[in-house]
N, C-alpha and C positions, 0 to 999 in steps of 0.2 A: 094344735096340729095345723091350723091354717097358716101360722107364722112360719112353721118349718117347711111346709109345701111352697110358700112364698119365697122363702130363702132359697131353696133349691132351684126354683125357677129362675131366679136372678142370677144364680151362679151359672146355670146352663146357659142362659141368654148371653152372659158376658163371655163364656167360653166359645160359643158359636161365634159371636161377634169378633172375638180375637182370632179365631181360626180364619175367618174370612178377611181379615185386615192385612195391611202391607206392613213389611218389617224392614228396618234400616239399621245397620250398625256402622258406625264411623270411629276408627282408631287412629289418632294422631300423636306421633312421637317426633319431637324436634321443633323447628321454628318456622312460622310463617306458611304453614300449609293451608289450602282452601279445598274445602269438600261441599258440594252442592247436590242435594238429592231431592228429586221431585217424583212422587208416585201417586197415580191416580188409577183406580181400579180395584181389584181383589187379589189378594195373596201373592203381590209382587215382593221380591226380596232383594236387597242390595247390601253388600258388604264392602267397605272401604278401609284399607290400611296403608297409611302413610308414615314413613320413617325418613328421616334426613331433614331437608329444609326446601322451602318454596315450592313444594309440589302441588299440583292442582288436579283435581277430578271433578267431574260432572256426570250425574246419572239421571236420566229421565225415563221414566216407565209409564206407559198408558196401556191398560189392558188387564190381563190376569196371568198369573202363574209365570211371570218372566223372572230371570235371575241374572243379577250382574255382580261380579266379583272383581275388584280392582286392588292390586297390591303394588304400591310404589316405594321404592327404596333409592334414595338418591337426592339430586338437586335438580329443580326446574323441570321435572317431568310433567307431561300434560296428558290427561286421558278424558275422552268424552264418549259416553255410551248412551244410545237413544233406542229404546225399544218400544214398538207400537203393535201390539196383537197378543198373542197367547203363547206361553210355553217357550219363549226364546231363552236363549242362555248365552252369556258372554263372560269371558275371563280375560283380564288384561293384567300382565305382570311386567313391570318396569324396573330395571336396575341400572342406574348410571346418571347420566346427565343429559337434560335437554331432549329426551326422547318423547315422541308424540304418537298417540293412537286415537283414531277416530272410528267408531263403530256405529252403524245404523242398521237396524233389524225391523223389518215390517212383515206382518203376517204371523205366520206360526211355525213353532218348533224349529226354528233356525239356531245354529250353534257357531259361535266363533271363539276362537282361542288365539291369543296374541302374547308372545313372549319377546321383549326386547332387553338387550344387554349392551351397554357401550354408551356412545355419544352421538347425539343428533339423529337418531334413527326415525323414520316415519312410516306408520302404517295407517292405511285406510281401507275399511271394509264396508261394503254396502250390500245388504241381502233383502230381497223382496220375493216372497214365495213361501214354500214350506219345505222343511227337512233339509235345508241346504247347510253345508259345513265349510268353513273358512279356518285355516290353520296356518299361522304365520310365526316364524322364529327368526330373529335378527341378532346377530352377535357381531359387533364392530362399530364402525362409525359411518353416518351419513348414507345409510342404505334406505331405499324407498320400496315399499311394496303396496300394491293396490289389488283388491279383490272386489269384483262387482259380479253378483249372481241374481238372476231373475228366472224363476222356475221352480223346479222341485227336484229334490234328492241329488243336487250337485255338489261335488266336493272339489275344493281347491287348497293345495298345499304350497307354501312358499318358505324356502329355508335359505337364508342368506348369512354368509360368514365372510367378512372382510370390510372393504371401504368403497363407498360410493356405487354399490351395485343397485340396479333398477329392475324390478320385476312386477308383471301385472298378470292377473288371470281374469278374463272376461267370459263369463258364461250367461248367455242371454236366451231367453224363450226356449227352455229345454228342459229335459228330464235326464237324471243319471249320467251327467258328464263328469269327467275326471280330468284334473289339470294339476301337474306337479312341475315346479320350478325349483332347481338346486343351483346355488351360485356360491363358489368359493374363490375369492380373489379380489380384484379391483375393477371397478368401472365396467362391469359386464351388464348387458341389457338382455332381458328375455321377456316375451309376450306370448300368451296363449289366448286365442279368441275362439269360442266355441258357440255355434248356433245350431241347435238340433238336439239329437237324443243319443246316449250311449256312446259319446266320442271320447278317446283317450288321448291326452297330449302330455309328453314328458320332456323336459328339458334339463340337461346337466352341463354346468359350466365350470371349468377349473382353469384359472389363469387371469388374464386381464384383457379388456377392450373387446371382448367377444359380443356378438349380437345374434340372437336367435328369435326367429318369429315363427309361430305356428298358428294357422288358421284353418278352421274346420267348420264347414256349412254343409250340414247333412246329418246322417245317422251312422253310427257304429264305425266311425273312422278311427285310425290309430296312427299316431306320429311319435317318433322318438329322435331327438337330437342330443349328441354328445360332443362337447367341444373342449379341447384341452390344449392350452397355450395362449397365444396372443393374437389378437385381431382376426379372429375367425368370424365368417358372416354365413348366416344360413336362413332361408326363407322357404317354408313349406306351406302350400296352399292346397287344401282339399276341398272339392266340392262335389257332392254326391254322397253315395253310400258304400261302406265297406272298404275304403281305401286304406292302403298300408304304406308307411314311409319310414325308413331309417337313415339318419345321416350321422357319420362319423367324421370328426375334424380334429387334427392334431399337428402340432409344429413345435 
């Protein structure tokens, strides 16, 4: 009877230890892939899938209940995910050649989703705070997207389709801000900067060589910029509370 009780105790202890442990799964199909996973803490989870050749992924997790999922299909793609805190989640999907994604998450419950398809696209996401969301999609060549968030419950979306587009969403010291940048074409530039609470900024660019800047300092400001054609330029600066702006440009 004592042996039975002892055996049950060992099984239960092993089960609890496993439940609190970190988990990592790496699947590599092809040649010369590199995957580096470092986990410190409790119940962190990492999954990496690499198909093709010469892809590189690195995952660093410190804390608890963080989740990182990396899927690479192609050649010479690069991904770095670093999570410090609790309950952060990151997904990176790369399809093509020489795409690069760098994700930093600090504090808790931040979410980042990156999808890259094409050649030489670059994404950088930095999140510090709680419940921030960053969502980036790139389809084309040599597009650059940057998201920087510090605060709580901020959301940023960047959608790029084309060649050589540059977009950034900067959300600092605030709560519940929303930024959306859409680019379809070539060599467009868009930047949204938000400091405060509950600001909304949206930028839509179709064509080439367009430039849009939206800067919001305060609370509950709203700005919408639409550009269609070539070489349009727009700058919107809002300081204060409850301001509203709409810009439409076409040629």
